[in-house]
C-alpha positions in Angstrom: -78.6 -23.0 5.4 -76.2 -24.1 2.7 -73.1 -22.0 2.0 -72.0 -20.8 -1.4 -69.6 -23.7 -1.9 -72.2 -26.3 -1.0 -74.7 -24.7 -3.4 -72.1 -24.7 -6.2 -71.3 -28.4 -5.4 -75.0 -29.3 -5.7 -75.2 -27.5 -9.1 -72.2 -29.5 -10.3 -73.8 -32.7 -9.1 -77.1 -31.8 -10.8 -75.4 -31.1 -14.1 -73.3 -34.3 -14.0 -74.0 -37.5 -15.9 -74.5 -39.5 -12.7 -77.6 -41.6 -12.5 -80.5 -39.9 -10.9 -80.5 -41.9 -7.7 -76.8 -41.2 -7.2 -77.3 -37.5 -7.8 -80.1 -37.5 -5.2 -78.0 -39.4 -2.7 -75.0 -37.1 -3.1 -77.2 -34.0 -2.7 -78.8 -35.5 0.4 -75.3 -36.1 1.9 -74.4 -32.5 1.3 -77.6 -31.3 3.0 -77.4 -33.7 5.9 -73.7 -32.7 6.5 -74.8 -29.0 6.7 -77.5 -29.8 9.2 -75.0 -31.8 11.3 -72.5 -29.0 11.2 -75.1 -26.4 12.1 -76.4 -28.5 15.0 -72.9 -29.2 16.3 -72.0 -25.5 16.3 -75.3 -24.7 18.1 -74.9 -27.5 20.7 -71.3 -26.4 21.5 -72.3 -22.7 21.6 -69.5 -21.8 19.1 -69.3 -18.3 17.8 -68.2 -17.5 14.2 -65.3 -15.2 13.8 -63.8 -13.7 10.6 -60.1 -12.8 10.7 -60.6 -11.0 7.4 -64.0 -9.7 6.4 -62.9 -9.6 2.7 -63.0 -13.4 2.9 -66.5 -14.2 4.1 -66.2 -17.9 3.6 -63.1 -18.2 5.8 -64.8 -18.5 9.2 -63.3 -20.0 12.4 -65.6 -21.0 15.2 -64.5 -20.2 18.8 -66.0 -21.0 22.1 -67.9 -18.2 23.7 -65.1 -17.3 26.1 -62.4 -17.2 23.4 -64.6 -15.2 21.2 -65.2 -12.7 24.0 -61.5 -12.5 24.9 -60.7 -11.9 21.2 -62.9 -8.8 21.1 -62.4 -7.8 24.7 -58.8 -8.7 25.7 -58.5 -8.9 29.4 -54.8 -9.7 29.7 -52.1 -7.7 28.0 -50.4 -9.9 25.4 -53.4 -12.2 24.8 -53.4 -13.1 21.1 -55.5 -15.0 18.8 -53.9 -17.8 16.8 
């Protein structure tokens, strides 16, 4: 699924004065990149994490163990950075 920034980028490309085949190629690159990113996240079993929920596009991906430790600290002094 495309995020907001990717959708806006596609709209800009569609409105540009690029030749049609260049527009289509650029849009396909954006979509293929999204598929690659999504498949990589899934394959590595990464978990999305928001430090600040008021900034929904600022997402960091953590491995399952780090994500778990972040929300369920086992050791005193464990921090997330």
